[in-house]
N, C-alpha and C positions, 0 to 999 in steps of 0.2 A: 420601499417595498413593504407591505404589511406582513404580519405573521400569516403564513399560508399552510403550515403543517400542524401537527398535533399540539395540543396544550402541553406546557412543561410537565405537569404532573403525569400525563399519559406518556410523554417521551421518556421519563425516568423508569417506566415499566415496560416500555415497548420491546417486543422480541420479534425477530424476523420469522416469517412463516415459510421461507425457502428451505427445502430439505437438502441436507448434504448428499452429494453423490456417493454411492457405495465405494468403499475402499479408498477414500480421499487420502489418508495418510500414506498408504502404500503407493498410490499413484504419484504423489509428490516426491516421495523418497526415490523412486525410480528415476524421475527427471533430474533430481539433484545429484544422485550418484553418477549418472551419465555425464553431467556437466563437470563434476569433479575429476572423473576419469579422463576427460578430454582437455583438462586445464594444463597450461604451461606456466612456469614461474612468472610472477608479476614483473613488470618493467618499470623501473623508477628513473625519472628524468629530473635532474636538478636545474632549475632556472637560474638566472643570474643571482649569485649569492647575496649581493648587497641589497636587493630589492626588499626582501622579507627579514633581513637581519634584525635582531640576533636569532630569530626563529628560523629553523631549516624546514623548508616546504618543498615537497616533490609533487610533480605530475606523475600519476600512477596509471599504468595500463594493466588490466587483469582479464583473465578468461571468464566469460559469462556463459549464457546458454549455448550448448553445443560446442563449447570451447572457443567461441567466436570473441574477437576483440572489439568488433564493431558490426553494425548492421543487424536488421531484424527481418530475415526472409520469411515469407508466408505465402501460402497458395490459396486459391479459391476466390470467390466473389467478395467484394468489399466496396464501401464508398471511399471517398477521397481522404478520409482521416483515420486515425489508428484505432478508434474504438471498435470497428468492425473488421480489422485486419486479421484474417485467419479464424473468424468467429465460428465457422462451421465445425471445427473440432478443437477440443481443449489442447491437444498436443501441439498444435501449430498456432495457437492464439498469441497475439502480440503481448498481452499482459502475462501470459504464462512465462514467456521468455523474459520479460522484464522483472518478474518476481524472482526468477532464477538469478538474474543479474544482481538483484538486491542482496540475495543470500551470498552470492560469491563475493560481493563487496564486503560484507560482514566478515566472511572467512578470511579474506585477504587482509583486512585491517587487523584481525587478531594475529595473523601470521607475522605481519610486518612489525607490529607493536609489541609482540610477545605478551599480549594480554589475555587473560582467561575469559573475560566478558567485556563487552563494549556497549555503548549507547547508540541508538538509532533515532533520527529526528527528521521530520519533514512536514511540509504543508501541502494540502490538496493532493495531487498525485503522489508527491513525496510522503504525505501522511499515510496513504494507502500502502506505499512501499515499506514504510517503517513498520506498520502493523504486520504486513506480510513477512518481513524479515524476522520480526520477533516471534511470529507464530511458527515459521518453518525451521528456525534454529533457536529454539527456546534455551538450549544449553549455552548459547553464545551471547545472548542479549540480556543485559542487566537492567537497562532503562529504555523505555520507548516513549518518545514524544510524537504525537500525531495530531497536527492541527488541521481542522476542517477536512478530515480525510476523505478521499475519493475511493471508489470501488468497495463500498460497504452497502449491504442489502441491495444489490444491483437490480434485481428484478422489480423491486419497489421503486428504485430511483429512476429507472427508464420510463416509468409511467407517471412520475410526479414532477421531476425537475423540468422547468420550462426552458432552461438554457443549456448550451453545449457544455461538456461533451456528451452527457448522457443521452440527449435527444438525438445523437447520431444513430443510435440503435433503432429506435422506433421509426425514424425516417427511412432507414435501410430496410427494415422488415415490412414496412408498409408496401414495398414494391417487390419483396421477395418472400411471400407468405409461406412458400414451401420450406423455407429455412428456419421458420420460427422455432420449432422444437429443438433442432440442433443448436441454434444460437443460445437459447435459454439454458440448455444443458451445459454448454461451454461456460457460460457466465458463473455457474455454480462453483466451478473449480478455482475461481480467482476471487471469490466473494469474501472480503475480509470480515464480514459479520459471521461467517462460518468458520474461517480460519482463526479468529480471535480466541476461540475456546482453548487454544493450545498455548497461549501466551503465558509465560511465567515471569516476565519482567515487571518491574514497577512502572506503571503507565500514567502519563499525563496527557489527556486529550483536550481539544477545545472545539467549540461549536458556535456558530452564529445562527440565531433563531430566524434571521431574515436571509439566509443563504439559499439562493435559487440554483446554485451550481451543485452543491453537495447538501441536499435538504437535511434539516436537523434530525428527522426520524431515522435517516440512514446512518448518521454518525452514532446516534444512541443505540442503534441496532448492534453495531460492533462493540461499543462500550459496555452495553448490558450483558454481553457474552463473556467478557473478560472476568476470570475468577481470581486473578492475581491482585496485588495491591494496586489501586487505581484512584484517579481523581479526574474530574472534568471541569474546565472553565466554560461557563455558559454565558454568552454575550447576547443579551436580548435584542439589541439594536444594531447588531453587526451582520453583514452579509458574508461574502466569501473572502474575508480578510481576517487578520489577527491583530488585536490592539497591541500597541507597543509595550504596555505595561506587562503583557503576558510573558514577554521575554524574561523579565525579572523573576516571575514565578518559575519559569523553566530552569533558570540558573540555580535557584534555591533547591528545586527538585533534584537537579544533578548533584548538587553539593551533598544532599541528604542521602542519596541512594547509589551514587557511583563513587565508591570509595577506592 
């Protein structure tokens, strides 16, 4: 795949032109407070003790959006995949619920570990969730690793990325033109390029300049909004993957900033 996005010098300066919805912080605070109010204590399940010995490892169940332990109910028209599930309103959108689940995971980890701050890490969708968790609970996240993150500068991404899952949205809206304004408005509430302005954690991101799933300009859109300590690994000939050597850089970053 050739380079198809902006040149690197422009990527380093690129900023999203998507406007934040009014009252975004208050809107998210209401959703998170509702999830916390509905939560029940986490459930820990210890598997066969000799499998992971000498480390003790638990399966953990915790309350997410709406107090749910599993499932993502949504109403309204959608196509067969999750990118458009509940897209007609931000309150019921699939990724709104998933972001709340990510925040609740951070809060549960702090509670169980007795830690003041934790690290979040993920790739692709997991990278988007890491950015969202760091943005929505800045007091709880000390380090954020987001590799080739999804859900950044979404309104650009759905017009640029040739591959799924971003192309699910234009495919859906091509046949549901009356829903375009509502759908684009919903996507603003879960755009990590907008939420990233709230991050206070030390951040390490990665981007592949040949990534057709999460185009490089969308990753830089989030990175360039972060005002906390940050760095980004740029891989000129990589697509939607992370080179193995990047893991060593992440380990050094954790060592330096997660004391």
